[in-house]
C-alpha positions in Angstrom: 53.2 91.9 61.3 51.1 91.0 64.4 51.6 87.5 65.7 49.4 85.4 68.0 51.9 86.1 70.8 51.3 89.9 70.5 47.6 89.5 71.2 47.9 86.8 73.8 45.6 87.6 76.9 47.4 88.4 80.1 46.0 87.8 83.6 45.9 91.1 85.6 43.6 90.2 88.5 42.2 87.2 90.3 39.5 87.6 93.0 35.8 88.0 93.5 33.3 88.7 90.8 32.3 92.2 92.1 35.9 93.3 92.2 36.6 92.0 88.7 33.5 93.9 87.4 34.6 97.1 89.0 38.1 96.8 87.6 36.8 95.9 84.2 34.8 99.2 84.2 37.9 101.2 85.3 40.0 99.6 82.6 37.5 100.3 79.9 37.2 103.9 81.0 40.9 104.1 80.3 40.5 102.6 76.9 41.6 99.0 77.8 39.5 96.1 76.7 39.2 93.6 79.5 37.5 90.2 79.8 36.3 88.3 82.8 36.8 84.5 83.0 35.1 82.1 85.4 32.4 84.7 86.2 29.6 82.0 86.6 31.7 79.9 89.0 32.7 82.9 91.0 29.0 84.0 91.4 27.6 80.5 92.1 30.4 79.5 94.5 31.9 82.6 96.0 33.4 80.6 98.8 35.8 79.1 96.3 37.3 82.5 95.3 40.3 84.4 96.5 42.5 82.6 95.5 40.6 79.3 95.2 39.8 77.4 92.1 36.6 79.3 91.5 38.3 82.7 91.5 37.2 85.1 88.8 40.0 86.1 86.4 40.3 89.5 84.6 42.5 89.4 81.4 43.7 92.1 79.0 45.6 92.1 75.8 49.4 91.7 76.2 49.9 95.2 74.8 47.8 96.7 77.5 49.2 94.7 80.4 51.5 97.2 82.0 49.0 100.0 82.0 46.3 97.7 83.3 48.5 96.2 86.0 49.3 99.8 87.3 45.5 100.6 87.4 44.8 97.3 89.3 47.5 98.2 91.8 45.9 101.6 92.4 42.5 99.8 92.8 43.9 97.4 95.3 45.4 100.2 97.3 41.9 101.7 97.6 42.6 104.7 95.4 39.4 104.4 93.5 37.0 104.5 96.5 
């Protein structure tokens, strides 16, 4: 039986809106559903991002967290240029 804890969203990235959008596309190409939180704040007040209170957050399902975190790490190392 699936419980609420099994589907709890997990934070995989915090940063600027354009980075979160790129990562969301990469994750979705790998079959991982991803959702962006605080996108409006990040776009209206970009000076508050990274790692400020207006940072955009990218979340995935708990079951996809490990694969997503590995892809985010590759992105941050510049492997998706």
